[in-house]
N, C-alpha and C positions, 0 to 999 in steps of 0.2 A: 470465573471471570470475576475481576476485579474493579470497581468504581471507579472511575476518574475522573468524576464529578458528579451531579446531582442524575443526571440522566443519561451519560454518557459512558458505554463500557468498552475496554479495551480488553480482546479478548482470542483465544486460540477459535479455531472453527467448531462452533458448537452442533454443525452437523455430522461430524468423524464420527464413523462408524466403530471407533474405540473409547466413545464416551459413553457414560449413563445412558441408558434407552428413554430415560424419560426427560432429561436432562432439557431439553428445549420446552417441555410442557410446563416444567418447574420454574425456568426463568419466565415465560408468561405470565405463569399464575403470580409469581413471588417479586419477580422485580419489574412486572408490566413491560417487559421486552416487547415490544410488536414490531421494530423494524431493526433491519440486519443490514450494514453494508459490508457488504462482499467484496473484499480488494484480490481477489484469486482469480485465476484462467479457469476457462470453462472448462477446461481437462481437468484441472484439480477438484471439479466438484463431480465427476464421474462416479465418486464412490461414495456420496454423500448417503444418511440416511433420508429415509422419504420424513414430512413432516406436511404439517398445515400452512407453513408461510408459502405462497405466491412469489413468484420469482421474476422482477424484472430487470433485464441487460441492458446496459447501457453502451450507446454508439455514438459516437462523433456525428456520425450522419443523422440520424436521429435520437438526439438525448432525451429522455423521461421527462414530462412536463413537472417543474415543479410544485406548480398547482395542485396536478393530481397527486402528487407524494403527501404532501398537507391532505389532500380530503381524503385518502385513503388511510392517511393516519386518524384524522378527526372522527371517523367511522370504525373507529379499532382493527383495523384488516392487519392482518398479519403477512409483512412483504420482506421479501429481498433485493435489495439492487445490486446487481452485480455490477462493479467496476472496477475489471482489470489493472493493475498496475505495471504489470513485469511482463507486457506483449513484446516477444520478439521486434514485430513492426514497430513499437513506440523504442525500443532500448539501443540498437543497432544503429539507428542515425546519430542518437546522443551519442553513441561512442567512438563512431567515425571520426566525428568532429573535434573530439580532446585526442586523437593521434595525432603524432609526429608525421610531415606532408608523407615521407617515404613510405613509412608503416601503413597511414593511411588509403594510399596507391595500392600497395600490395593488397591490403585488407578489399578495396573494392574490385582489382582483378581478380584475383581467385572468388570474390563472392559471384563472377562471372564465369569463370573458366572451371572451378576445383573447389566446391561446396565442402570437402572434408578438408581442405589448407583453410578453408576463411575458418569454420568450425573451430581448428586447433587455433589460431590466431585469438578470435575469439575470446574463448577459453583461460590462453595464455593473459591477455590483457585484463576481463575482469578478474582473474585471481590476485594480478600485479594492485587493480584499485580498490580489492576488498567489500564490507559492506558498505561503507562508507562512501565509496566512490559509487558504489551502486546506486546510494540515495542520490547521490547529484545525479545518474541517468536519468532515473526516475522524475527526478523535479525538472529535469530538462525537459526529457521525451515525453513522460505522461503526466505535461502539464496542463492541460485540457482537464483529462480525469481528474487529477486533482483539485482543480478548482470546481469542479460538478459534484464533487464528494465532498466538500466543504461546506459549497451552497447548500445542499443536500443536508447537513448535518443543522445549519442556519437556519434553514426553511422550517424544519421540525422545532423551532423553538415555540413557534406557534401553538406548538400541540404539548403543553405540561405532561400530559400524563402519557404520552411514548416515549418510552424508554429505548434507545440505540444502542445496539451493538455494534462493534466495528470489529471486524475479523479479517486474518489472511487463514493461514496453516497453523501457523507457532501463533499468531498474535502479537510477534515482534520486532519484523522488521518493516513490511510493507504499512502493519496498523502502527507499529511505532513512529513511522514518517508522521502519518495523518495526525497519531496522538499530537507528537512534538509542534506542528501547526498549529493544530486547535489549541494548547495549553500556550502557544505564544501568543497567539491572541486575545489570551484571558492574561496576560500580562505576567504568566508564571516564567521567571528567571530562568537563564540557560541551565545551572547549575542542578535545580528542581528538575530538569526536561529533561537531563542528561540520568539523574538518579532515578527519575520512572520507569525511562527506558533498561537501565542496568537491572530493573524488579524480574527480566525476563533470561536472566545470567541463570546458566547451569542444564540448559536445553540443548543439547549436544548432536543437533539434527541440520541438517541444512534445506530450507524451505523457501525456493527460491521460484516457483510456478511453470507454468510451461517453459518459461525459458530454460532451468535447469533440467527439465525433463529430455527436453531434445539437443541441450547439449549432451547431457551423459548417454542418450540412446547413441546419437551418430558418433562418440567415440570411440575410433580404433585400439585396437589392442597397444597397449607400450604409448600410446601419444597422453597429452593433457587433458587431465579431469577438476572440475572445481574440487578447491582445497579444503575439508571439512573440516580443519583448525583455525582456518580464515573466515567460513562463513557461518559454522554453528556457534551457538552464545551470543553475550551482549554486551560485546567488551565497550566499556566507555568511550574509547576513542571513534567508533562508529560515529555516532551523535554527534560526538564533539566536535568533528571533522566534517559533520554535515551542515552543523549550526554555523561553523567558519567559512566554508564554501560557499553558502548565502549570502554571507556578509560581506566575502571578498568580493563575489562575483556582482552584486545586486544594491550591496552597501546597509541595508536591514529585511530583516525577516519581512516587516511590514512592504516593502518597495518590491521583494518577488511577489508577494502577493497582489501588491497593485499589478504587475505586468503580467498576472497569469487570469486577471480579472475580478479576484476576489480580493476587491476595495474595501476602502474605508466602511461606506455603507455598508458590505456586506457584512466586514468585522463587527460591524453595532448591531446587529439582528444576531449575530452569533453568539452576544456577550448580552442578548437583552433580558433573557430570563435565567441567567449561570446564576 
């Protein structure tokens, strides 16, 4: 993992079975890592290696108490907080909204009558928008989850001894999005945010969580599949278009954060111990 600030690490999944067996223990002892913010879906966690970290799963209906998060960190407890950002139920409504009217009606109709055709339309549209567009779907559809993830990071600033690892499968896209918002709160320039994202270039894999798994599992022979060339790597245009979309849609990144509930007071908490 690479440190992006004193206590904040952007990393690929530390619990993956292809990682060194002692990696988690090493990070706990040498980096003081005691909290993991995991942005993957529950399906992606099925192959994780066992560890000493307890797991707390975020849900909109019953979000974990941030006071409890801080209390656990102060006690030195090892906890992983799972906040999935690419769930189908979050992404599909956001995708529908951006489709032209006729295409949107077709998508809705086939969702009721022909799930295979609905799936094909979804793959076609996600291939069109690429990773930058997928970031926009997360920013729109998973806004509640993004807010809570940032509030968790801000709350943990009260516990300087607790290092936090933020991860998805590859540490590139979902993690890159949270990292970009985190850095923007710190006053980091767009140029630097984009440069940090491109440090993940060279990873020739797609890692779009349960969304990817369901799309690939449902794909019929000869029908559209996710374009590996589009969704692997870390093209700077992915983050550039994401930041531009936020500013075009909301005016500024700060106004976007205000709109999801991560307001100036929360941003001050996030920066208080940086």
